[in-house]
Every structure is written in C-alpha cells, then in structure tokens.
Backbone as JSON, one array per atom type, in Angstrom:
{
  "sequence": "QVQLVESGGGLVQAGGSLRLSCAVSGRTFSSYAMGWFRQAPGKEREFVTTISWRGTGTYYADPVKGRFTITRDNAKNTLYLQMNSLKPEDTAVYYCAAKTSTSGSTCEGASYDYWGQGTQVTVSS",
  "N": [[60.11, -268.43, 98.39], [58.05, -266.29, 96.39], [58.11, -263.54, 94.31], [56.12, -261.03, 92.88], [55.68, -258.55, 90.47], [53.72, -256.14, 89.12], [53.22, -254.16, 86.15], [52.53, -251.49, 83.79], [49.97, -250.49, 83.88], [47.5, -247.79, 83.64], [45.94, -244.76, 82.39], [43.44, -244.81, 79.98], [41.52, -244.23, 77.02], [38.17, -245.28, 76.3], [37.89, -248.09, 74.2], [40.54, -248.2, 73.67], [43.86, -249.66, 74.18], [45.88, -251.59, 76.43], [48.86, -253.03, 77.79], [49.63, -255.21, 80.23], [52.25, -256.22, 82.43], [53.86, -258.76, 84.34], [56.38, -259.34, 86.38], [58.19, -262.05, 87.6], [59.87, -263.52, 90.31], [62.04, -265.58, 92.32], [61.19, -268.3, 92.5], [60.79, -271.24, 90.47], [59.42, -270.09, 87.78], [58.28, -271.24, 85.51], [57.01, -273.53, 86.3], [54.45, -273.38, 87.32], [50.93, -272.52, 87.27], [49.51, -269.38, 86.25], [47.68, -266.36, 86.92], [45.38, -263.65, 86.25], [43.68, -261.22, 88.09], [41.12, -258.89, 89.08], [40.05, -255.91, 90.79], [37.49, -253.77, 91.28], [36.51, -250.49, 92.5], [34.66, -250.74, 95.46], [33.8, -253.25, 94.87], [34.02, -256.87, 94.86], [37.03, -258.81, 94.52], [37.68, -260.18, 91.3], [37.95, -262.92, 89.05], [39.92, -262.89, 86.11], [41.55, -264.06, 84.02], [43.45, -267.05, 83.22], [46.47, -268.99, 82.85], [48.14, -271.93, 81.81], [51.07, -273.76, 83.06], [52.71, -274.35, 80.94], [51.8, -272.63, 79.09], [50.05, -273.4, 77.19], [47.42, -273.75, 77.74], [44.59, -271.77, 78.29], [42.17, -269.67, 79.91], [39.28, -267.66, 80.09], [37.38, -265.12, 81.74], [33.95, -264.42, 81.09], [33.31, -261.61, 80.65], [35.64, -260.54, 79.51], [36.39, -262.08, 77.44], [37.6, -262.6, 74.19], [38.57, -260.04, 74.03], [40.72, -259.67, 75.77], [44.02, -261.02, 76.17], [46.01, -263.5, 77.5], [49.38, -264.24, 78.06], [52.6, -265.85, 78.4], [56.09, -265.67, 79.07], [58.33, -267.88, 79.61], [61.07, -267.93, 79.59], [61.76, -265.39, 80.25], [60.61, -265.09, 82.66], [58.1, -263.82, 82.91], [54.78, -262.65, 82.89], [52.01, -261.75, 80.87], [49.33, -259.47, 80.01], [47.37, -258.66, 77.49], [45.24, -256.13, 76.7], [42.56, -255.24, 74.88], [40.18, -253.12, 73.13], [39.1, -251.72, 75.33], [36.83, -251.04, 78.01], [34.86, -248.78, 80.03], [33.96, -250.23, 82.24], [36.01, -251.96, 82.7], [37.71, -250.75, 84.37], [39.79, -250.95, 87.13], [41.87, -252.26, 89.8], [44.45, -254.29, 88.82], [45.67, -257.52, 89.38], [48.36, -259.81, 89.35], [48.85, -263.31, 89.86], [50.25, -266.25, 91.36], [49.98, -269.73, 91.13], [51.01, -272.27, 92.89], [50.49, -274.9, 93.51], [48.87, -277.98, 92.52], [46.32, -278.36, 93.25], [42.92, -277.21, 93.7], [40.85, -274.7, 92.09], [41.73, -272.97, 89.11], [40.39, -270.68, 88.66], [39.71, -269.52, 90.96], [40.51, -267.21, 93.42], [41.42, -267.99, 95.92], [42.92, -270.22, 95.45], [45.4, -269.45, 94.7], [48.77, -268.72, 95.55], [50.61, -266.65, 95.73], [50.79, -263.14, 95.29], [50.83, -260.11, 93.35], [51.39, -256.56, 93.84], [49.56, -255.06, 92.56], [48.22, -253.1, 89.82], [46.94, -250.08, 88.62], [44.26, -249.71, 86.4], [42.58, -247.52, 84.41], [39.78, -246.66, 82.61], [38.49, -244.32, 80.57], [35.39, -242.82, 79.57]],
  "CA": [[59.23, -267.28, 98.22], [57.83, -265.8, 95.04], [57.78, -262.11, 94.24], [55.46, -260.65, 91.64], [55.6, -257.1, 90.32], [52.97, -255.75, 87.93], [53.47, -252.85, 85.55], [51.83, -251.27, 82.54], [48.67, -249.87, 84.05], [47.44, -246.38, 83.32], [44.67, -244.19, 81.96], [43.23, -244.99, 78.55], [40.15, -243.98, 76.6], [37.39, -246.45, 75.88], [38.29, -248.56, 72.88], [41.99, -248.28, 73.6], [44.54, -250.88, 74.58], [46.99, -251.57, 77.38], [49.5, -254.31, 78.02], [50.17, -255.37, 81.58], [53.31, -257.2, 82.61], [54.07, -259.23, 85.71], [57.7, -259.94, 86.5], [58.17, -263.02, 88.68], [61.18, -263.98, 90.76], [62.07, -266.31, 93.58], [61.08, -269.74, 92.3], [60.73, -271.64, 89.07], [58.21, -269.52, 87.19], [57.72, -272.09, 84.46], [56.44, -274.76, 86.83], [53.12, -273.25, 87.89], [49.94, -271.72, 86.57], [49.44, -267.97, 86.61], [46.39, -265.76, 86.66], [45.12, -262.22, 86.46], [42.44, -260.9, 88.77], [40.94, -257.44, 89.18], [39.12, -255.45, 91.81], [36.99, -252.42, 91.06], [36.11, -249.86, 93.76], [33.4, -251.17, 96.03], [33.43, -254.6, 94.42], [34.92, -257.95, 95.24], [38.0, -259.22, 93.52], [37.11, -261.14, 90.36], [38.84, -263.63, 88.14], [39.98, -262.37, 84.74], [42.07, -265.07, 83.1], [44.52, -267.89, 83.74], [47.27, -269.68, 81.84], [48.85, -273.09, 82.35], [52.5, -273.55, 83.22], [53.37, -274.38, 79.63], [51.25, -271.59, 78.24], [49.21, -274.0, 76.15], [46.03, -273.71, 78.17], [44.13, -270.49, 78.82], [40.73, -269.59, 80.19], [38.91, -266.27, 80.3], [36.05, -264.77, 82.23], [33.11, -263.99, 79.98], [33.35, -260.18, 80.33], [36.86, -260.15, 78.8], [36.63, -263.03, 76.35], [37.66, -261.97, 72.88], [39.22, -258.72, 74.12], [41.97, -259.8, 76.52], [44.84, -262.19, 75.85], [47.06, -263.78, 78.48], [50.53, -264.99, 77.55], [53.72, -265.9, 79.33], [57.41, -265.94, 78.5], [59.02, -268.56, 80.71], [62.49, -267.59, 79.54], [61.91, -264.06, 80.87], [59.88, -265.09, 83.93], [57.16, -262.71, 82.81], [53.4, -262.89, 82.49], [51.45, -260.57, 80.19], [47.9, -259.38, 79.74], [47.06, -257.69, 76.45], [43.85, -255.73, 76.84], [42.09, -254.45, 73.74], [38.77, -252.69, 73.16], [38.8, -251.5, 76.74], [35.57, -250.41, 78.36], [34.91, -248.17, 81.36], [33.75, -251.25, 83.26], [37.27, -252.67, 82.94], [38.46, -249.98, 85.37], [40.04, -251.74, 88.34], [43.25, -252.62, 90.08], [44.72, -255.61, 88.26], [46.67, -258.27, 90.13], [48.79, -261.11, 88.88], [48.96, -264.26, 90.95], [50.9, -267.51, 91.05], [49.37, -270.91, 91.75], [52.14, -273.2, 92.94], [50.07, -276.28, 93.72], [47.97, -278.5, 91.49], [44.98, -278.47, 93.81], [42.12, -276.0, 93.65], [40.48, -274.18, 90.78], [42.54, -271.85, 88.62], [39.52, -269.52, 88.56], [39.43, -269.06, 92.32], [41.65, -266.53, 94.01], [41.91, -268.71, 97.09], [43.84, -271.28, 95.0], [46.68, -268.84, 94.36], [49.6, -268.6, 96.74], [51.38, -265.42, 95.75], [50.11, -262.03, 94.6], [51.54, -258.87, 93.19], [50.83, -255.43, 94.58], [48.48, -254.51, 91.76], [48.45, -251.94, 88.97], [45.65, -249.45, 88.33], [43.83, -249.48, 85.02], [41.41, -246.63, 84.38], [39.28, -246.49, 81.26], [37.56, -243.2, 80.53], [34.36, -242.95, 78.53]],
  "C": [[59.17, -266.87, 96.76], [57.46, -264.32, 95.12], [57.21, -261.79, 92.88], [55.32, -259.13, 91.6], [54.91, -256.77, 89.01], [53.42, -254.38, 87.43], [52.62, -252.72, 84.3], [50.44, -250.67, 82.67], [48.69, -248.4, 83.68], [46.04, -245.95, 82.95], [44.56, -244.3, 80.45], [41.77, -244.69, 78.23], [39.47, -245.28, 76.22], [37.74, -246.8, 74.43], [39.78, -248.72, 72.71], [42.53, -249.59, 74.11], [45.6, -250.59, 75.63], [47.57, -252.96, 77.45], [50.1, -254.32, 79.4], [51.26, -256.42, 81.57], [53.4, -257.57, 84.09], [55.41, -259.95, 85.75], [57.72, -260.82, 87.75], [59.59, -263.46, 89.04], [61.02, -264.82, 92.01], [61.95, -267.81, 93.45], [60.97, -270.03, 90.81], [59.4, -271.2, 88.47], [57.51, -270.5, 86.26], [56.99, -273.31, 84.99], [55.03, -274.59, 87.38], [52.22, -272.35, 87.07], [49.94, -270.29, 87.1], [48.05, -267.42, 86.27], [46.4, -264.26, 86.82], [43.75, -262.08, 87.11], [42.32, -259.38, 88.79], [39.93, -257.13, 90.27], [38.77, -254.0, 91.54], [36.57, -251.81, 92.4], [34.74, -250.33, 94.21], [32.95, -252.55, 95.62], [34.44, -255.62, 94.91], [35.91, -258.22, 94.11], [37.38, -260.27, 92.59], [38.2, -261.72, 89.46], [38.77, -263.01, 86.76], [40.4, -263.47, 83.76], [43.18, -265.86, 83.76], [45.23, -268.58, 82.58], [48.03, -270.8, 82.51], [50.35, -272.85, 82.37], [53.24, -273.59, 81.89], [52.91, -273.25, 78.73], [50.32, -272.11, 77.16], [47.73, -273.97, 76.49], [45.67, -272.37, 78.76], [42.62, -270.55, 79.04], [40.41, -268.15, 80.58], [37.52, -266.13, 80.92], [35.24, -264.2, 81.07], [33.23, -262.5, 79.65], [34.57, -259.75, 79.5], [37.16, -261.04, 77.61], [36.58, -262.33, 75.0], [38.33, -260.61, 72.85], [40.58, -258.79, 74.8], [42.69, -261.08, 76.1], [45.93, -262.32, 76.89], [48.15, -264.6, 77.81], [51.62, -265.0, 78.61], [55.0, -266.19, 78.56], [58.23, -266.57, 79.63], [60.53, -268.28, 80.72], [62.77, -266.26, 80.24], [61.21, -263.98, 82.23], [58.84, -263.98, 83.99], [55.82, -263.18, 82.28], [52.86, -261.6, 81.88], [49.93, -260.65, 80.12], [47.69, -258.27, 78.72], [45.57, -257.4, 76.52], [43.48, -254.79, 75.71], [40.62, -254.08, 73.92], [38.31, -252.45, 74.59], [37.52, -250.71, 76.94], [35.69, -249.77, 79.74], [34.74, -249.2, 82.48], [34.98, -252.12, 83.49], [38.14, -251.94, 83.97], [38.56, -250.75, 86.68], [41.53, -251.76, 88.63], [43.43, -254.06, 89.61], [45.88, -256.25, 89.0], [47.08, -259.51, 89.37], [49.0, -262.01, 90.09], [49.56, -265.56, 90.45], [50.27, -268.64, 91.84], [50.42, -272.01, 91.74], [51.75, -274.64, 93.21], [49.11, -276.69, 92.61], [46.54, -278.61, 91.98], [44.25, -277.14, 93.7], [41.88, -275.52, 92.23], [41.36, -273.01, 90.38], [41.71, -270.58, 88.44], [39.21, -268.9, 89.92], [40.67, -268.42, 92.92], [42.25, -267.27, 95.19], [42.9, -269.82, 96.71], [45.24, -270.75, 94.73], [47.45, -268.5, 95.63], [50.32, -267.26, 96.86], [50.71, -264.38, 94.85], [51.06, -260.85, 94.44], [50.82, -257.75, 93.94], [49.69, -254.74, 93.83], [48.9, -253.3, 90.94], [47.09, -251.39, 88.54], [45.44, -249.3, 86.83], [42.56, -248.65, 85.08], [41.03, -246.37, 82.93], [38.23, -245.38, 81.28], [36.59, -243.34, 79.37], [34.39, -241.76, 77.58]]
}
C-alpha cells in the first residue's frame, strides 16, 4: 500500500505563490512516476503536471506551464509543486497521485494507482 498526504494549500492573492508538498509512505517512492491533479468546483478533475521516477522528466498542462514547477526529493519521499503567479482560475483542490505501473499515460488520472486526500488552494482576485 502507498499513502500520500498533501499539505501547503491555503488562501493567496492573485500573483502570489504557494508550495504544495506530498509526503509518500508505504512503498519505494523513488521507483514510480508522480503527478499533480486538481479539481475545481463543478468541474472534472484535470491533469496539472507529472514527473518521472528519477525526476529528470517533467510535463505540464498548458494552463500552468511556465508558472508551476514539479520536483521530487526521493531521499525524503516527498513530491513538491511550486506554484507562482497564481490566478483565480487556479482555485481548486489539488491532489498528488502515484503511478506504480509503466502502462498508461502519465497525463491520465486513470493511470494512477494511489491518491492523496487533497489540499485546497484558493486564489483571490
């Protein structure tokens, strides 16, 4: 089993920054890809970004490209999401997820096996 716990969400003004963390336990964190997804009220969950198991490969959804940065510290079993230049449309519950198999797209939520409980990010205008 894999347990994921997000933290770092909160209320921030537009243009501000937040750093989300996702602490992972239960299996070998360094052996699988990780991702961040978000879900705004009344909307479907959407892909935000993903990072390879080594941390050398990343991919971002267009709405966050150039503003968000995903990183991981395999020694600390922790995933991060640095969010800069936040916009009101970034308001959502943010989830980290672990993809333990090599099959499936890293941009699709259905490819991920384990999820955190989510952390709320609210950006005021």
